[in-house]
Each structure stands twice: as structure tokens, then as C-alpha cells.
ROMITI-338940 format. One record per residue: x, y, z of N, C-alpha, C, O in turn. Coordinates in steps of 0.02 Angstrom, whole numbers, padded with zeros to 5 digits, always signed. Layout:
N
XYZXYZXYZXYZ/...
END
This chain:
158
-00250+03450-03183-00276+03382-03206-00350+03385-03199-00376+03397-03145/-00385+03374-03257-00462+03374-03258-00486+03309-03242-00462+03259-03269/-00540+03304-03194-00571+03244-03182-00639+03239-03219-00674+03290-03226/-00656+03182-03241-00720+03169-03272-00755+03114-03241-00722+03069-03215/-00824+03112-03242-00863+03061-03217-00868+03003-03265-00893+03012-03321/-00844+02945-03245-00856+02883-03283-00872+02826-03229-00832+02816-03183/-00929+02790-03234-00950+02748-03186-00985+02689-03216-01020+02697-03266/-00977+02631-03187-01011+02573-03204-01088+02571-03188-01109+02607-03143/-01126+02534-03219-01196+02528-03209-01212+02457-03175-01271+02443-03162/-01166+02417-03162-01175+02350-03132-01211+02351-03065-01187+02379-03015/-01269+02318-03065-01312+02312-02999-01350+02379-02983-01372+02387-02926/-01356+02424-03026-01383+02491-03013-01436+02511-03058-01432+02565-03088/-01488+02470-03067-01535+02488-03120-01566+02559-03107-01565+02587-03052/-01592+02583-03158-01633+02652-03147-01693+02635-03103-01716+02578-03103/-01719+02683-03068-01780+02668-03033-01841+02668-03077-01841+02701-03129/-01890+02634-03059-01955+02630-03092-01993+02693-03091-01987+02731-03043/-02034+02708-03145-02079+02769-03144-02038+02830-03169-02055+02886-03151/-01986+02822-03208-01955+02879-03239-01908+02913-03190-01879+02881-03146/-01900+02978-03199-01854+03014-03163-01786+03008-03183-01775+02981-03237/-01732+03031-03145-01668+03028-03164-01634+02963-03159-01586+02948-03195/-01664+02918-03109-01636+02850-03103-01569+02852-03066-01536+02904-03064/-01552+02798-03038-01492+02791-02996-01428+02811-03026-01385+02844-02997/-01423+02787-03095-01362+02810-03127-01355+02880-03140-01299+02905-03134/-01414+02922-03161-01411+02986-03166-01392+03021-03098-01347+03064-03096/-01427+03003-03042-01410+03032-02975-01345+03021-02960-01312+03068-02938/-01316+02957-02971-01242+02945-02947-01197+02988-02988-01149+03014-02959/-01207+02999-03049-01163+03040-03090-01170+03109-03071-01121+03146-03076/-01223+03131-03052-01228+03202-03029-01196+03210-02958-01169+03263-02943/-01200+03162-02919-01161+03160-02852-01089+03161-02864-01053+03200-02833/-01066+03119-02908-00993+03121-02922-00969+03183-02945-00917+03209-02924/-01009+03210-02994-00990+03275-03025-00988+03330-02967-00942+03371-02964/-01037+03330-02924-01034+03381-02864-00969+03364-02819-00931+03408-02799/-00962+03302-02806-00904+03290-02762-00835+03317-02793-00791+03345-02760/-00834+03303-02866-00771+03330-02894-00762+03407-02890-00709+03434-02878/-00823+03440-02901-00826+03517-02887-00807+03534-02817-00769+03582-02810/-00828+03502-02765-00810+03518-02701-00731+03501-02687-00695+03536-02652/-00712+03448-02718-00641+03435-02712-00598+03487-02746-00545+03505-02722/-00623+03514-02807-00580+03558-02839-00579+03623-02799-00529+03658-02796/-00635+03637-02769-00635+03703-02731-00597+03695-02660-00563+03741-02638/-00603+03638-02628-00574+03631-02558-00505+03601-02564-00459+03623-02531/-00496+03550-02607-00443+03508-02603-00441+03461-02549-00490+03458-02511/-00386+03421-02537-00384+03373-02478-00368+03407-02414-00351+03467-02415/-00372+03373-02357-00348+03398-02298-00405+03434-02254-00385+03462-02203/-00465+03437-02266-00523+03464-02236-00551+03412-02187-00534+03353-02191/-00593+03434-02142-00636+03388-02101-00688+03359-02143-00712+03389-02192/-00709+03296-02124-00763+03261-02159-00829+03307-02157-00867+03312-02205/-00837+03340-02098-00894+03382-02089-00894+03436-02143-00946+03452-02171/-00839+03463-02156-00835+03519-02207-00855+03491-02276-00893+03523-02312/-00831+03433-02295-00848+03405-02357-00921+03386-02364-00950+03395-02417/-00951+03359-02310-01019+03344-02306-01064+03411-02319-01110+03413-02360/-01046+03458-02282-01085+03523-02289-01075+03550-02357-01125+03571-02387/-01022+03550-02384-01012+03578-02453-01043+03539-02505-01072+03567-02552/-01039+03470-02498-01066+03426-02541-01144+03435-02539-01176+03435-02592/-01173+03443-02481-01247+03453-02472-01269+03521-02508-01324+03525-02535/-01226+03570-02507-01237+03631-02537-01236+03623-02611-01281+03645-02646/-01180+03588-02634-01179+03582-02710-01232+03533-02737-01257+03542-02793/-01246+03491-02703-01306+03443-02734-01371+03482-02728-01412+03478-02774/-01384+03522-02674-01447+03559-02671-01444+03609-02723-01497+03617-02754/-01392+03647-02741-01389+03687-02800-01404+03657-02865-01434+03689-02908/-01385+03596-02874-01399+03560-02931-01474+03522-02935-01489+03482-02979/-01518+03543-02883-01588+03521-02888-01603+03457-02849-01659+03431-02852/-01556+03431-02813-01571+03370-02778-01593+03381-02708-01572+03431-02678/-01634+03339-02678-01653+03344-02606-01597+03305-02565-01579+03248-02582/-01573+03332-02518-01518+03304-02473-01538+03301-02406-01567+03351-02385/-01529+03249-02364-01535+03243-02297-01469+03227-02275-01436+03180-02298/-01448+03269-02226-01380+03255-02194-01380+03230-02122-01418+03254-02079/-01343+03188-02111-01339+03149-02039-01414+03124-02021-01443+03139-01969/-01439+03086-02069-01504+03054-02061-01498+02996-02014-01453+02955-02023/-01538+02990-01964-01538+02934-01916-01552+02869-01952-01591+02868-01999/-01523+02817-01932-01532+02752-01957-01544+02699-01901-01495+02673-01872/-01603+02683-01887-01610+02630-01833-01594+02558-01856-01594+02541-01915/-01581+02522-01810-01576+02451-01821-01644+02422-01799-01671+02436-01746/-01670+02377-01848-01730+02345-01834-01719+02278-01806-01696+02234-01843/-01733+02266-01742-01712+02203-01712-01779+02172-01689-01816+02203-01651/-01796+02109-01714-01864+02077-01696-01914+02129-01703-01953+02137-01657/-01917+02162-01753-01974+02204-01769-01974+02269-01734-02019+02310-01746/-01926+02280-01690-01922+02347-01653-01866+02388-01683-01812+02362-01695/-01880+02455-01696-01831+02497-01720-01789+02525-01654-01816+02560-01611/-01725+02507-01652-01681+02522-01598-01629+02577-01627-01593+02566-01675/-01630+02636-01590-01586+02685-01606-01520+02667-01577-01511+02663-01516/-01469+02656-01625-01402+02636-01607-01355+02691-01626-01296+02678-01633/-01377+02750-01636-01336+02810-01658-01302+02805-01728-01252+02838-01741/-01330+02761-01772-01306+02762-01842-01331+02826-01872-01388+02846-01860/-01291+02859-01911-01308+02914-01946-01287+02909-02021-01230+02891-02033/-01324+02922-02065-01307+02921-02135-01278+02990-02153-01311+03041-02139/-01223+02993-02181-01190+03062-02196-01242+03102-02236-01269+03154-02216/-01253+03074-02293-01301+03109-02345-01347+03051-02375-01326+02994-02387/-01410+03073-02384-01456+03034-02426-01476+03080-02478-01500+03134-02462/-01468+03062-02542-01485+03108-02598-01547+03083-02634-01547+03025-02657/-01598+03122-02641-01660+03107-02674-01692+03042-02649-01723+03003-02685/-01681+03036-02589-01715+02979-02552-01693+02911-02583-01725+02859-02571/-01640+02910-02621-01619+02845-02657-01551+02826-02647-01538+02766-02648/-01503+02869-02638-01431+02854-02638-01403+02879-02566-01412+02935-02542/-01367+02826-02537-01325+02847-02479-01255+02873-02500-01221+02842-02542/-01234+02927-02472-01161+02947-02488-01129+02952-02419-01151+02989-02375/-01078+02913-02412-01035+02911-02356-00968+02942-02367-00926+02918-02406/-00961+02995-02333-00899+03047-02338-00846+03024-02295-00855+03009-02236/-00781+03020-02327-00726+03009-02282-00672+03065-02303-00678+03097-02355/-00623+03073-02260-00564+03116-02274-00511+03079-02227-00490+03100-02173/-00494+03021-02259-00443+02976-02230-00385+02961-02277-00391+02970-02337/-00330+02937-02249-00274+02914-02292-00294+02865-02347-00281+02876-02406/-00327+02807-02323-00342+02756-02365-00406+02727-02347-00418+02718-02287/-00453+02710-02393-00512+02675-02380-00495+02601-02360-00452+02568-02389/-00530+02579-02311-00516+02512-02282-00572+02460-02294-00626+02484-02312/-00570+02399-02286-00625+02351-02292-00684+02372-02241-00743+02367-02256/-00664+02394-02187-00721+02414-02137-00764+02469-02167-00824+02471-02152/-00740+02508-02204-00779+02565-02231-00825+02537-02284-00882+02559-02290/-00803+02489-02323-00844+02449-02372-00905+02417-02331-00965+02425-02345/-00882+02382-02282-00937+02347-02241-00981+02393-02212-01040+02376-02206/-00961+02454-02192-01007+02502-02159-01058+02526-02210-01117+02526-02194/-01038+02545-02268-01089+02570-02320-01137+02512-02343-01197+02523-02355/-01111+02451-02350-01154+02398-02368-01204+02381-02310-01262+02365-02321/-01180+02386-02249-01233+02381-02191-01283+02431-02192-01341+02420-02175/-01260+02491-02212-01314+02553-02213-01360+02538-02261-01419+02551-02250/-01341+02508-02322-01386+02496-02379-01434+02447-02354-01495+02458-02360/-01412+02394-02326-01458+02337-02304-01508+02359-02250-01566+02339-02252/-01483+02401-02201-01525+02425-02149-01577+02471-02177-01635+02472-02154/-01557+02513-02230-01603+02566-02250-01654+02545-02304-01706+02576-02314/-01633+02485-02339-01674+02463-02395-01657+02500-02459-01690+02487-02509/-01612+02543-02460-01593+02583-02517-01546+02534-02569-01519+02482-02549/-01540+02557-02631-01508+02509-02675-01440+02534-02702-01407+02500-02741/-01421+02596-02679-01356+02615-02703-01327+02658-02651-01362+02695-02616/-01259+02653-02645-01219+02690-02596-01153+02711-02632-01122+02672-02669/-01133+02774-02617-01068+02797-02642-01024+02806-02579-01046+02834-02529/-00961+02781-02583-00907+02800-02529-00861+02841-02566-00832+02823-02617/-00857+02900-02535-00812+02956-02566-00759+02980-02519-00776+03012-02469/-00699+02968-02529-00638+02992-02488-00609+03052-02523-00581+03047-02578/-00616+03111-02487-00589+03174-02512-00516+03180-02500-00484+03224-02529/-00487+03137-02460-00416+03151-02447-00368+03128-02494-00326+03087-02476/-00370+03149-02553-00321+03126-02611-00309+03191-02657-00344+03241-02657/-00257+03181-02694-00246+03236-02744-00299+03247-02793-00315+03302-02814/-00328+03185-02813-00390+03188-02853-00438+03134-02821-00421+03097-02776/-00500+03134-02850-00545+03081-02823-00543+03017-02859-00584+02973-02847/-00494+03010-02905-00489+02953-02940-00495+02886-02903-00533+02843-02924/-00457+02877-02850-00455+02824-02810-00504+02826-02746-00512+02777-02710/-00533+02886-02738-00577+02896-02683-00650+02887-02689-00687+02904-02643/-00673+02859-02746-00750+02853-02760-00765+02779-02768-00739+02749-02815/-00802+02753-02731-00825+02678-02739-00903+02677-02740-00936+02717-02706/-00932+02630-02779-01000+02623-02783-01021+02554-02763-00989+02505-02781/-01078+02548-02722-01097+02487-02685-01176+02480-02693-01215+02526-02699/-01192+02411-02693-01259+02396-02694-01267+02348-02628-01218+02321-02601/-01330+02341-02606-01338+02309-02539-01312+02238-02532-01294+02218-02477/-01310+02198-02587-01295+02129-02578-01220+02114-02607-01200+02059-02625/-01184+02170-02610-01109+02161-02632-01073+02139-02570-01082+02163-02514/-01029+02087-02589-00990+02067-02534-00940+02119-02503-00905+02154-02539/-00939+02121-02437-00898+02173-02404-00823+02154-02401-00779+02194-02385/-00812+02089-02419-00746+02065-02422-00710+02084-02485-00651+02066-02492/-00736+02116-02528-00703+02136-02592-00647+02185-02578-00660+02236-02546/-00588+02174-02599-00532+02212-02578-00523+02267-02630-00501+02322-02614/-00540+02254-02691-00530+02311-02739-00595+02315-02784-00611+02273-02826/-00628+02373-02768-00685+02389-02807-00666+02443-02859-00638+02496-02843/-00682+02428-02921-00661+02474-02975-00675+02550-02960-00728+02567-02934/-00627+02593-02977-00639+02662-02971-00691+02685-03016-00696+02657-03071/-00732+02734-03000-00782+02758-03043-00763+02829-03074-00799+02855-03117/-00708+02858-03052-00685+02922-03078-00620+02912-03117-00577+02876-03090/-00607+02934-03170-00545+02932-03207-00523+02999-03238-00563+03043-03252/-00459+03003-03246-00434+03068-03275-00446+03065-03355-00450+03013-03389/-00449+03124-03376-00457+03125-03454-00390+03154-03483-00383+03160-03544/
END
């Protein structure tokens, strides 16, 4: 079964000043995730998917930071609370990698919190633990409600 990238653009305007923009970057990330999933399949550790996705994205010309520290700014002071962003792509998109049976509302809340704390405008939550990525990719922006129980899938079968 072949997977193709199809995603919505709601709440994810392209960045100013040219470049690939958020939609182009997210499309490339999803394509890279599909390739990693095709090669590895489900059942691996999150750290394996992170490392392979970092490799795939770098090979596609993206800058990638893995396990980037994210402090909490409290009353103007940055406090290291041990938050780590799985991947930050092109200094614009947070990618949170999961390898779990089902995504839960807490995972949505986590990435929305990361977006708010970081000031970035787009996050992808990718769960590699499925036969395909169809139900495993979600797209978020910082002011999206974390209580949304069903976020449209961004990957579909062709």
C-alpha cells in the first residue's frame, strides 16, 4: 500500500521572506517520515525513529536539531525543566516522535505546550507504531485547543 502526503494549510501560513515556508517544510517532513516508516516499519523505539528521521531530513537538505532543550520562562527567568524537543526542523517546525499504540489528548497538549513555549508556529506529532502513517500524523499550531479529540489525518492512502 503506497502512502502519499496530503495535508491541510489551516493556521500554517508560509514564512515571510521566501524560502520553502511551513507548508513545504511540513510536506518534506511527512515525506521523510513515510520513508523512515517504509524502511523500519512499526515496533521500533522512539529514539530509533528520531535518529532515522533526522538522517532522512538532513539528506533532504534540512537543518535538524535533535533533543533540543526547551526551558520554561517563568517571571522572566529561563528555568530548565528538562523539556526536550524531539526534532526542530529548519528552526521552524517541531516534530514530536511517538511509537505508541494510540495517540492520546495528553500528546496533543504536549506539542501545543511546546509550540507556545518555543514561539514556533507549527508542530507535527508523528506516531510510527502503525501499519501505515495514515492515522499517525497530526499537525498543530500554538493556539489550537488541546481538547480537540479528533484532528484530521494529514496522510492518506492513494
